[in-house]
C-alpha positions as a printed Julia matrix, in Angstrom:
87×3 Matrix{Float64}:
 64.45  53.36   1.31
 67.93  52.36  -0.66
 68.21  49.73  -2.57
 71.31  46.67  -3.03
 71.95  46.73  -6.41
 73.06  43.26  -7.95
 77.29  42.93  -7.46
 76.77  46.25  -4.91
 77.92  44.49  -1.15
 74.89  44.96   1.68
 73.8   47.68   3.37
 75.77  47.93   6.82
 74.04  45.99   9.81
 77.27  47.46  12.06
 75.03  49.48  14.59
 73.13  45.61  15.18
 76.51  44.18  16.66
 75.47  42.51  19.56
 78.51  43.33  21.4
 76.97  46.83  21.45
 73.66  45.61  22.82
 73.57  45.51  27.28
 72.94  41.89  29.1
 70.14  41.8   30.71
 69.72  41.97  33.77
 68.42  39.55  36.34
 65.31  41.15  38.54
 64.93  40.56  42.13
 61.08  41.76  43.58
 62.74  44.94  44.81
 64.36  46.16  41.98
 60.23  45.72  40.41
 58.87  46.98  43.33
 61.82  50.41  43.04
 61.4   51.0   39.02
 57.42  50.04  39.85
 57.5   52.99  41.98
 59.33  55.27  39.6
 56.24  55.41  37.5
 53.92  56.84  40.18
 51.67  53.23  38.58
 49.75  51.04  40.26
 50.85  47.45  40.25
 47.83  46.7   37.98
 48.96  49.82  35.83
 52.31  49.15  36.04
 50.98  45.19  34.57
 49.38  46.3   31.79
 51.86  49.08  30.72
 54.56  46.09  30.41
 51.39  43.83  28.35
 51.62  40.5   31.35
 49.34  39.68  34.46
 48.41  41.89  36.89
 48.23  38.51  38.85
 51.63  37.72  37.19
 53.39  40.9   37.97
 52.7   41.04  41.44
 54.07  37.4   42.0
 56.97  38.79  40.73
 56.63  41.88  42.68
 56.04  40.11  46.14
 58.93  37.17  45.03
 56.88  34.5   44.45
 57.32  34.48  40.95
 60.77  35.92  38.72
 60.43  37.56  35.54
 61.85  35.92  32.87
 62.33  36.66  28.78
 61.37  39.58  26.2
 60.02  41.64  29.66
 63.5   41.95  31.56
 64.61  43.66  28.21
 61.96  45.38  28.37
 61.87  45.96  32.31
 66.16  47.15  31.5
 64.59  49.79  28.63
 62.27  51.1   31.29
 63.99  51.15  33.45
 66.91  52.82  32.33
 64.42  55.24  29.88
 61.22  55.98  32.5
 57.84  54.42  31.53
 57.43  56.73  28.67
 59.44  55.36  26.77
 56.41  52.93  26.02
 54.15  55.13  24.39
């Protein structure tokens, strides 16, 4: 780990620029089914993999509710990279 000495500037955090981070998508039930189906997992297994209760995930996939918050970014990561990214 590099330490910053007194009088030096801080290390660059340029790689964290918000402009480089894609916006968080909104996922509909059909999107969730597509993402989960690509993993080969059951709804309960997929829910466990992304850290939500199976009942909540089923409601999302059935269209009775919509995911929100940090799980949207997690779904995007799985959508783009596959479920193996979580292991």
